[in-house]
N, C-alpha and C positions, 0 to 999 in steps of 0.2 A: 781981564785976560781970558781968552777963549780956552776952554778945556780941550787939551790935545785929543782926548778920547772921543769927544763930540766931533772934532774935525776929521778924525780918522773914520768914524762911522759915516759921516757925510760923504767922504771920498769913496768909501766902499759901496755905499748905496748908489752913488753916481756911476761908479764903474759897472755895477750890476745892471743898472738901468740902461746904460750905454750898450752893454753886451746884448741885452734882450732886444733892444731896438735894432741893433746892427744885424742880429740873427734873423729877425723878421724881415728886415730890408733885403737880406739875401734870398729868403723864400720868395718875396714879391718880385725881385729882379730876375730870378730864375725863370719866371713865367712872363713878366711884362717888360723886362729889360731895365737897365739902370736909368735910362731917361724917364721911365715911368715912376721913379721914386719921388716922393715929396714929403716934406716934414709934416704937412697937414694930413696927408693920407696915413702915414704911419702913426701919428698921434691918435687919429680917429680909430684905426684898427686896434690899437692897444689900450684905448681908453685913457690916454694921457693928454695933458695940455699941450697945445702947439708951442707955447712959449717954453715949456719945460724941455721939449725935444730940441727946439732951436737953441736953447742954452747949452745943451750937451754937444751939438754938432755944428752949430753956427751957420753953415751953408749947405746947399744941396750937394755940392762937390764933396764936402767932407763926409756927408752921409753916403755917397756913392763909394768913396774910398773905404769907409768902414764896412760896407757890404762886401766889397772885394776881399778885404782882409778876413772877414768872418767866413766867407766862402772858402778861402784858402784853408782856414782852420778846420772847417768841416771836411774838406778833401783830405787833409793830413790825417784826421781822426779816423776816417772810414776807408781810406785807400792806402796811404803811405805807411802809417804807423803799424797796422797789422802785417803788412808785407815785410817790414824790417825784421820780423822774427824768423823769416826764411833765410837760408844760407845765401851768401852773395852769389851773383852770377845768374845762371839760368833759373834756379828755383825762385830767387827773388824777383826776377823779371816776370816769370809766370804768375807769381803772387800779385805783383803790381797790376798786371793786366786783368787777372781774375777778379780782384777786389774792385777794380775800376768798372768792369762790367756789372758787378753786383751793385755798385753805387748808382748806376743809371737804371738798373733793372728794377730796383725796389719801388720807386726811386727815393733817395735820401732827401733831395730837394724836390718840391712839387713840379718844377720845370726840368728835372733831370740834371744834366751836367751844366753847371753855372758858366764854365768857360765857353762852351758851345753857345749857350743862350745869350751871352753878352759880348763876345769878341767881335761879331760883325757890326755891332753898334759903334765901336770905337776904333776899329782897325785903321781907319783913314783920318782919325781926328788927332789932334795934338793936345797935350796937357797931362796932368797928374793921373787921371783915371786911365787913359791909354797906357801910360808908363807902368802903372801898377798891374794892369792886365798883361802887358808884354813881359814884365819881370816874372810874374807867376808862371807864364807859359815857358819862358826860358829856363826857369828853375825845374820845371817838370821834365822838359826835354833833356836837361843835363842829367837828371836822375836816370831816365830811361837809357840814355847813351852810356852812362857809367856802367849800368848793369849789363847792357849788351856787350860792352868791351870786356867786362869780367867773364861773361859767358864764352866769348870768343877765345879768351886766354885759356879757358878750360877745354877748348876743342869743339865748341858748339858754334853754330851759325856762321860757318865758313862761307866766304863769298859775299857776305852782306856788309854794306857800309852802315856803320852804327847810326849816323844821323838819318840816313834814308830809311832805315828800318824803324827808328823812333817815329819818323814822320808818317810812315805807313800805319803803324799801330795807332797813333793819335787820330789819323784820318778815319780809320775803321771804327773806332769807338765813337767818334763824333758822328759819323754817318748812322751808326746803330742808335745813338741817342735821338737823332732827328727822326729816324724812321719809327722808333718806339713811341715818340711823342705824337707822331702822326697816325698812330693806330696800327702800324705794321707789326704784327706779332712775330713775323719771321726775321725782323731786323737784327735783333741781338743774337739769336741762334746762328744766323748766317754769318755775322761778323765773327762770332766765336770760332766757327769752322774755318774761316779764312785765316784767323790768327793761328789756329792749330797747323795749318799748312805752312805758315811762315816760320813758326817756332818749333814745330814738331808737336806731336800729341802730348798732353800732360802726363806726367809719370806718377 
C-alpha cells in the first residue's frame, strides 16, 4: 500500500513544479506570444526534462491555458488586490488605474501587460485559449464598470457611460503599454494625464 504522506508530497511537488513552469510561460508569452510557447522550450529554459513538463501539461494548449491563468493571478496580485483596500467608488477606481499603470511601468512581466501582448493573437480564433482571454477581459471590464457606477452613485463622473469609460481607460493603458515597450518614454505619463482629465486629478 502506498504511504499517503508520500502521495501527498508528490502531489505538492507536482503542483509547485506546475506553478513554476506556468509562471515562466507567462513571462515568455508576454514577450513572444502564446503561440511561441512550447514544452521543449520551457523545459530547456528551466533545466527540466521535456517528458516531465509534458506529463504535467500534456498539450501545448494546456500550457497556454496555464499561462493565461498564471497571468491573471499576477494581475490580481499586483493590480486588483492592492486596490481593494481603497474605499469603493472613485478611490478604488483611481487605485485600480494607478496600480495598473505601475504594473506596466515596472514592468512586472518582461513584456508589460499580458493581455495587450496576447489578445491580438487570439481575438479572431476559436477555442479554449480565446475563451480564457475573453473571460479575463470581461471580468476586468466588469470590475471597472462596477467601480465607475459606484463613483457615479456618489456624484462623480456625471455624463459618462460606465462601459464607454471603462473602454477608454483600457484603451489608454493598452496604448501606454505598447508605447513604453517601443521605447516611448512619454507614453505612460501622457496616458496618465489623459486619465486625469477623464477622472479628475487624484486627491
